Structures are given as structure tokens and as C-alpha cells.
C-alpha positions as CSV (number, residue, x, y, z in Angstrom):
1,X,26.5,11.8,2.8
2,X,22.8,11.5,3.7
3,X,21.8,13.8,6.5
4,X,19.0,12.7,8.7
5,X,15.7,15.1,8.6
6,X,15.8,17.9,11.1
7,X,13.0,16.2,12.9
8,X,14.8,13.2,13.4
9,X,17.7,14.9,15.3
10,X,15.2,15.8,18.3
11,X,15.6,13.6,21.3
12,X,14.1,10.1,21.0
13,X,11.8,9.8,24.1
14,X,10.6,6.6,25.0
15,X,7.2,7.3,23.9
16,X,8.8,7.5,20.1
17,X,10.1,4.0,20.4
18,X,6.8,2.5,21.3
19,X,4.8,4.4,19.2
20,X,6.6,3.2,16.5
21,X,6.9,-0.2,17.5
22,X,2.9,-0.1,18.0
23,X,2.3,1.2,14.2
24,X,4.9,-1.2,12.8
25,X,2.7,-4.0,14.9
26,X,-0.3,-2.9,13.3
27,X,0.8,-2.0,9.8
28,X,2.3,-5.4,9.8
29,X,-0.6,-7.5,10.5
30,X,-2.5,-5.5,7.8
31,X,-0.2,-5.8,5.4
32,X,0.1,-9.4,5.7
33,X,-3.9,-9.7,6.1
34,X,-4.9,-7.6,3.0
35,X,-1.8,-7.6,0.9
36,X,-1.1,-3.4,1.1
37,X,1.8,-1.9,2.1
38,X,0.5,-0.5,5.4
39,X,1.0,3.3,4.4
40,X,-2.8,4.1,5.3
41,X,-1.9,3.0,8.8
42,X,1.7,4.3,9.3
43,X,1.2,8.0,7.6
44,X,-1.7,8.7,10.1
45,X,-0.2,7.4,13.2
46,X,3.3,8.9,12.5
47,X,1.8,12.5,11.9
48,X,-1.1,12.1,14.8
49,X,1.4,10.9,17.5
50,X,4.9,12.0,16.2
51,X,3.8,15.2,14.7
52,X,5.6,14.3,11.8
53,X,4.8,16.4,8.7
54,X,2.8,15.0,6.0
55,X,5.7,14.5,3.6
56,X,8.1,13.1,6.1
57,X,5.9,10.6,7.3
58,X,5.0,9.5,3.9
59,X,8.5,8.9,3.0
60,X,9.2,7.3,6.4
61,X,6.6,5.1,5.5
62,X,7.3,4.0,2.3
63,X,11.2,3.0,3.3
64,X,9.2,0.8,6.0
65,X,7.0,-0.9,3.6
66,X,10.3,-2.5,2.0
67,X,11.1,-5.1,4.3
68,X,7.2,-5.6,5.3
69,X,6.3,-6.3,1.9
70,X,9.3,-8.5,1.3
71,X,8.5,-11.0,4.4
72,X,4.3,-10.9,3.1
73,X,6.1,-12.1,-0.3
74,X,7.9,-14.8,1.3
75,X,5.2,-16.1,3.4
76,X,2.5,-15.9,0.5
77,X,5.1,-17.6,-1.9
78,X,5.4,-20.5,0.5
79,X,1.8,-21.1,-0.3
80,X,2.1,-21.0,-4.0
81,X,0.2,-17.5,-3.8
82,X,2.5,-14.9,-6.1
83,X,2.1,-14.5,-9.6
84,X,5.6,-13.5,-10.1
85,X,5.2,-12.2,-13.9
86,X,2.1,-10.7,-13.2
87,X,3.9,-8.5,-10.4
88,X,6.4,-7.7,-12.8
89,X,4.3,-6.2,-15.5
90,X,2.3,-4.5,-12.9
91,X,5.6,-2.9,-11.3
92,X,6.8,-2.0,-15.0
93,X,3.7,0.3,-15.3
94,X,3.9,1.6,-11.8
95,X,7.4,3.3,-12.6
96,X,6.2,4.7,-15.5
97,X,2.8,5.7,-13.7
98,X,4.2,7.1,-10.9
99,X,6.6,9.8,-13.0
100,X,3.6,10.5,-14.9
101,X,1.6,11.4,-11.6
102,X,4.5,13.3,-10.0
103,X,4.3,15.4,-13.3
104,X,0.6,15.7,-13.1
105,X,0.3,16.7,-9.4
106,X,0.7,20.3,-9.7
107,X,-1.5,20.4,-12.9
108,X,-4.7,18.9,-11.2
109,X,-7.3,19.3,-8.4
110,X,-6.4,17.3,-5.4
111,X,-9.8,17.5,-4.0
112,X,-11.4,16.1,-7.4
113,X,-8.9,13.4,-7.4
114,X,-9.7,12.2,-3.8
115,X,-13.5,12.3,-4.6
116,X,-12.8,10.5,-7.6
117,X,-10.9,7.7,-5.6
118,X,-13.5,7.5,-2.8
119,X,-16.2,6.7,-5.4
120,X,-14.0,4.1,-6.7
121,X,-13.6,2.4,-3.3
122,X,-17.3,2.7,-3.0
123,X,-17.8,0.8,-6.2
124,X,-15.5,-1.8,-5.1
125,X,-16.9,-2.7,-1.9
126,X,-20.0,-3.2,-3.2
127,X,-18.4,-5.4,-6.1
128,X,-16.3,-7.4,-3.3
129,X,-19.9,-8.5,-1.7
130,X,-21.0,-9.8,-5.5
131,X,-17.5,-11.5,-6.6
132,X,-16.2,-13.9,-4.1
133,X,-13.2,-15.9,-5.3
134,X,-12.5,-19.2,-5.6
135,X,-9.6,-20.3,-3.6
136,X,-8.2,-22.1,-6.5
137,X,-8.1,-19.4,-9.3
138,X,-5.3,-18.3,-11.2
139,X,-4.4,-15.1,-13.2
140,X,-4.8,-16.6,-16.8
141,X,-2.1,-14.4,-18.7
142,X,-2.1,-13.9,-22.1
143,X,-0.8,-11.2,-24.4
144,X,-4.1,-9.1,-23.7
145,X,-4.2,-9.8,-20.0
146,X,-0.5,-8.8,-19.8
147,X,-1.1,-5.6,-21.5
148,X,-4.0,-5.1,-19.5
149,X,-1.9,-5.7,-16.2
150,X,0.8,-2.8,-17.5
151,X,-2.4,-0.5,-17.9
152,X,-3.3,-1.2,-14.2
153,X,0.3,-0.8,-12.9
154,X,0.7,2.7,-15.3
155,X,-2.8,3.8,-13.5
156,X,-1.9,2.6,-10.2
157,X,1.4,4.4,-10.4
158,X,-0.4,7.9,-11.1
159,X,-2.8,7.5,-8.3
160,X,0.1,6.8,-6.1
161,X,2.0,9.8,-7.6
162,X,-1.1,12.2,-7.4
163,X,-3.0,11.3,-4.0
164,X,-0.3,8.9,-2.2
165,X,-2.4,5.9,-2.5
166,X,-0.5,2.7,-1.7
167,X,-0.6,0.2,-4.9
168,X,-2.3,-2.6,-2.7
169,X,-5.8,-0.8,-2.0
170,X,-6.0,-0.5,-6.1
171,X,-4.4,-3.5,-7.2
172,X,-5.8,-6.3,-4.8
173,X,-9.4,-5.9,-5.8
174,X,-8.6,-5.3,-9.5
175,X,-6.7,-8.9,-9.8
176,X,-9.8,-10.1,-7.8
177,X,-12.6,-8.6,-9.7
178,X,-11.0,-8.2,-13.4
179,X,-8.5,-10.6,-13.7
180,X,-10.0,-13.5,-11.7
181,X,-7.3,-14.1,-9.1
182,X,-8.0,-15.7,-5.9
183,X,-7.9,-13.7,-2.7
184,X,-4.4,-15.0,-1.3
185,X,-2.8,-14.9,-4.9
186,X,-4.1,-10.7,-5.2
187,X,-2.5,-10.2,-1.9
188,X,0.6,-12.2,-2.6
189,X,1.0,-10.8,-5.8
190,X,0.3,-7.2,-4.6
191,X,3.1,-7.5,-2.0
192,X,5.6,-8.2,-4.6
193,X,4.3,-5.9,-7.1
194,X,5.0,-2.4,-4.7
195,X,8.8,-3.6,-3.5
196,X,10.6,-2.1,-6.6
197,X,8.6,1.0,-6.5
198,X,8.7,1.4,-2.7
199,X,12.5,1.0,-2.9
200,X,12.4,3.6,-5.9
201,X,10.6,6.0,-3.9
202,X,12.9,5.7,-0.8
203,X,15.7,6.2,-2.7
204,X,14.5,9.5,-3.8
205,X,12.9,10.4,-0.5
206,X,16.8,10.0,0.9
207,X,18.0,12.5,-1.5
208,X,15.1,15.0,-0.5
209,X,15.8,14.2,3.2
210,X,12.0,12.9,3.5
211,X,12.8,10.0,5.8
212,X,13.5,9.6,9.4
213,X,15.5,6.4,8.9
214,X,15.2,5.6,12.8
215,X,11.5,5.8,12.8
216,X,11.3,3.8,9.3
217,X,13.8,0.9,10.9
218,X,11.8,0.6,14.1
219,X,8.6,0.2,12.2
220,X,9.6,-1.9,9.4
221,X,11.3,-4.6,11.9
222,X,8.2,-4.5,14.0
223,X,6.1,-4.8,11.2
224,X,8.0,-7.7,10.0
225,X,7.2,-9.6,13.1
226,X,3.5,-9.4,12.5
227,X,3.5,-9.7,8.6
228,X,3.9,-13.5,8.6
229,X,1.1,-13.6,11.0
230,X,-1.3,-11.7,8.9
231,X,-0.5,-13.6,5.7
232,X,-1.1,-16.8,8.1
233,X,-4.7,-15.9,8.8
234,X,-5.6,-15.1,5.4
235,X,-4.9,-18.5,4.7
236,X,-7.4,-19.6,7.6
237,X,-10.7,-17.3,6.6
238,X,-12.8,-17.8,4.2
239,X,-12.7,-15.6,0.7
240,X,-16.3,-14.5,1.8
241,X,-14.8,-13.6,4.9
242,X,-11.6,-11.9,3.4
243,X,-13.5,-9.9,1.0
244,X,-15.9,-8.5,3.7
245,X,-12.6,-7.6,6.1
246,X,-11.1,-6.0,3.3
247,X,-14.2,-4.1,2.4
248,X,-14.0,-2.8,6.1
249,X,-10.3,-1.7,5.4
250,X,-11.3,0.1,2.5
251,X,-14.2,1.9,4.2
252,X,-11.1,3.1,6.7
253,X,-9.3,4.1,3.6
254,X,-12.0,5.7,2.0
255,X,-13.2,7.7,4.8
256,X,-9.8,9.0,5.4
257,X,-9.3,10.3,1.6
258,X,-12.9,11.6,2.0
259,X,-12.1,13.8,4.9
260,X,-8.7,15.2,3.4
261,X,-11.2,16.1,0.2
262,X,-13.3,17.9,2.8
263,X,-10.7,19.8,4.3
264,X,-9.1,20.6,1.0
265,X,-12.1,22.4,-0.3
266,X,-12.4,24.5,3.0
267,X,-8.8,25.8,2.7
């Protein structure tokens, strides 16, 4: 039998439910709009307003991402904007990569990794203003591009295991810039790819009691109500505006990672 984390046994004040609902609404909107899991929003808000420790916040966020991403996939699939085979290849690589990342975790400098990721984000931001995808573009799957997708999945999984970066932040720009996908296909495929990894991670976190099931349920349900709205908005804006908004989101993510890197160096 899985017991709730010790933190979850505390009395649930109205502020707890309001914070979870607000967090879910914002995360769902961003998830649908950008094709990301929403963990970059959920984790800091749970830590800041509900005083979750980092591990519990990350585990709770991962559980909430499962229904959120599922709704997002359905929304994009209705517009034909999901490449199912590409997502499977990415997920297969990510499952292996996550295990490698977890193994490497105690052996590699977190500060160096975070600065490397910040540099990667900076390059992606610049590239998003140079390469504007066509809405009609699809991923051209060949043997070599299939192998490349598995490799991308492995690298994404390693990053996820090492520094907790969600797959969408890496996969969406890579699919656009390197595989020629439209922004919508990249986002829909990214959401599908992260579901199996999130389920696998959640099972592990439940065993380690790193999930607040009540918070995860509230955040996830709230997020489901706005994910489809975000996906709908993504179809209304132009690819250029989509790139600009995604670049702004990456600035937010990169800034978070840079702050963690600076704090880690001071310790």
C-alpha cells in the first residue's frame, strides 16, 4: 500500500486548493500553447507557495503532467498535428536516457550542466528567429532520421535525469530546427512523447513517496481545463509569433536554470 508523503498529511487549508487550481490552470495553458509538460511552472510554484521540497514538487508535477499531456495530444491530434512514430522513437530513447542520467547524477557537476543548458537555450532562442517553420511541414522519417530521433530522445532523457528539465523544452525546438517539423507538429509530438516517461517516473516516485497525490490530482484536473485552450490558441497565432512566444518562455526557463547554477556555485 502506498502512503501519502508526510507533507500531505498536514491540514489542507483553502489556500492549498486555490494554489493548486491556479498552478494547474497556468501550467495547462502553457502546456497546450508550447507543447511542454508544464513542470517549469508547477515545480517553482509548489515550492514557493506550498513549501514543498524540490523532490516532492518534482514528483507531484510529473504526476500532474500525465493527464495534462494526454488532453494536449488529443487536441493536437484532432488537427493532424501529431507524428505518432516520431513520438514513439523519441520516447524509446528517453526511457534509456533517463536511466543513464540517473546513473550519472552523482558523478557530474550540476553547476556545469546547468550552465551548459543555459548556453543551449541561448542558441535555440537565436535560431528561433532565423528558422520560421511552415505550417505544412512534416517530419520526413527515414532510417537515418529515425535513428537521430532515438538519439535525441536519449539525450533528452539524460538531461531530464540529471537536471530535471522537461522533454518539451528540448524536443520542440529540435524538431523544428533540425527535423523541419511545423511548430504545431513539434508541439503535438512533444506532448505525446512525454506521456510514457511521465507515467514511468510517477510509478517510481510513488514507490519513494515523492508524490502528493491530492495536489497532483487537483493540479492535473485544473490543467486539463486549459490545455485544450492553449492548443487552440497555438493554431490561431502565426508560426513567427509562436516562435517569439516560445523564445520568451525559454528565456524564463533559462533564467530559472541560471539562478540555480549561481546558487549551486555559492554553496
